[in-house]
C-alpha positions in Angstrom: -44.0 -14.5 -19.9 -43.9 -10.8 -20.9 -42.3 -9.8 -17.6 -39.6 -12.5 -18.0 -38.9 -11.2 -21.5 -38.7 -7.6 -20.2 -36.2 -8.6 -17.4 -34.0 -10.5 -19.9 -34.1 -7.6 -22.4 -33.1 -5.1 -19.6 -30.3 -7.4 -18.5 -28.9 -7.6 -22.0 -29.0 -3.8 -22.4 -27.3 -3.1 -19.1 -24.7 -6.0 -19.1 -22.6 -4.8 -22.1 -22.2 -1.3 -20.7 -20.6 -2.6 -17.5 -18.3 -5.1 -19.3 -16.8 -2.9 -22.0 -13.0 -2.4 -21.9 -13.5 1.4 -21.6 -16.2 1.2 -19.0 -15.5 3.1 -15.8 -14.5 1.3 -12.6 -15.4 2.1 -9.0 -12.5 4.4 -8.1 -12.2 7.6 -6.3 -9.4 8.9 -8.6 -10.3 11.7 -10.9 -10.6 10.9 -14.7 -7.2 10.9 -16.3 -5.3 10.3 -13.1 -2.6 7.7 -13.0 -2.9 5.2 -10.3 0.3 4.5 -8.4 2.2 1.4 -9.2 2.5 -1.3 -6.6 5.4 -0.7 -4.2 8.5 -2.9 -4.5 9.4 -4.7 -1.3 12.7 -2.7 -1.0 10.8 0.5 -1.6 8.6 0.2 1.5 9.2 2.7 4.2 11.2 1.5 7.2 9.4 1.0 10.5 10.4 3.2 13.4 12.7 0.5 14.9 14.4 -0.3 11.6 17.7 0.8 10.1 19.5 0.2 6.8 23.0 -1.2 7.0 25.1 -0.8 3.9 28.7 -1.8 3.1 30.4 -0.4 0.0 33.7 -1.4 -1.5 35.7 1.3 -3.3 38.8 0.8 -5.4 40.2 1.2 -8.9 42.9 3.5 -10.1 41.7 6.5 -8.1 40.4 4.5 -5.1 36.9 6.0 -5.5 35.3 3.6 -8.0 32.4 1.7 -6.6 33.3 -2.0 -6.9 30.3 -3.5 -5.1 27.9 -2.9 -2.3 25.4 -4.8 -0.2 22.7 -3.5 2.1 19.9 -4.8 4.4 17.0 -3.3 6.2 16.8 -4.7 9.7 15.0 -4.1 13.0 17.3 -2.7 15.7 18.4 -5.5 18.1 17.6 -8.4 15.6 20.2 -10.4 13.8 20.3 -9.9 10.1 21.8 -11.9 7.2 21.8 -11.1 3.4 23.6 -12.7 0.5 23.8 -11.4 -3.1 25.6 -12.5 -6.2 27.6 -9.9 -8.1 29.1 -11.5 -11.2 31.1 -14.5 -10.0 31.4 -13.0 -6.5 29.0 -13.9 -3.7 28.6 -11.1 -1.0 27.4 -12.0 2.4 26.6 -9.5 5.2 25.5 -10.8 8.7 25.3 -9.0 12.0 23.3 -7.0 14.5 22.6 -3.3 15.2 22.0 -2.0 18.7 20.9 1.5 19.6 23.1 3.0 22.3 21.8 5.5 25.0 23.7 8.4 23.3 21.8 7.9 20.0 24.7 6.1 18.3 24.6 2.6 16.9 26.8 -0.4 17.7 27.2 -2.5 14.6 28.5 -6.0 14.9 29.0 -7.4 11.4 30.6 -10.1 9.4 31.2 -9.3 5.7 32.5 -11.9 3.2 33.3 -12.0 -0.5 33.6 -15.4 -2.1 34.6 -16.1 -5.6 36.3 -19.1 -7.3 39.8 -19.4 -5.8 39.4 -16.3 -3.6 37.8 -15.5 -0.3 37.9 -12.3 1.7 36.3 -11.7 5.1 36.0 -8.9 7.6 34.5 -9.1 11.0 34.3 -6.2 13.4 32.3 -4.0 15.8 31.9 -0.2 15.3 30.0 2.5 17.2 28.8 5.3 14.9 26.2 8.0 14.7 23.2 7.5 12.3 23.4 8.5 8.7 27.2 8.6 8.5 29.6 6.6 6.5 32.7 5.3 8.2 35.8 3.6 6.8 36.1 0.2 8.5 39.0 -1.4 6.7 40.0 -2.7 3.3 41.5 -5.5 1.2 44.3 -5.7 -1.3 42.7 -6.3 -4.6 43.9 -7.0 -8.2 43.8 -3.3 -9.0 45.3 -2.2 -5.7 43.9 -1.1 -2.4 40.1 -1.5 -1.8 38.4 0.5 0.9 35.4 -0.9 2.9 32.8 1.7 4.1 29.8 1.1 6.4 26.7 3.2 6.9 23.8 2.8 9.3 20.9 5.0 8.3 17.4 5.9 9.5 14.6 6.9 7.3 
């Protein structure tokens, strides 16, 4: 009976120390170090066979104002599709990126903007070096000419 009492008393003495809010945890970080926050899905590093395809639309009075943009991280050789809502406009980007023997990319894409009473679409194929932005066309918008630029980038 005395040994059972001793075990219970020791358990009660040790238990609160490990359950306190300020009790230490099993971590290899030094005291006071800030642990990194969980990575966002879009913040993850690209795999060696992935690229980022981005389309930007510029316009406005000076033609340099960013009106909208859409991007997707995709494996080379796979088809991609992404849709985003920007205000009342739905942006859609579909296509495929192929790595060419000379290190350039061939980008087949279909870009569309759809809003109530208005639809704009651009479909094309371009060959371009990595990490460059290229003008691929434009639209006539309410505020004048709108320029469409595409970029294929590697990490």
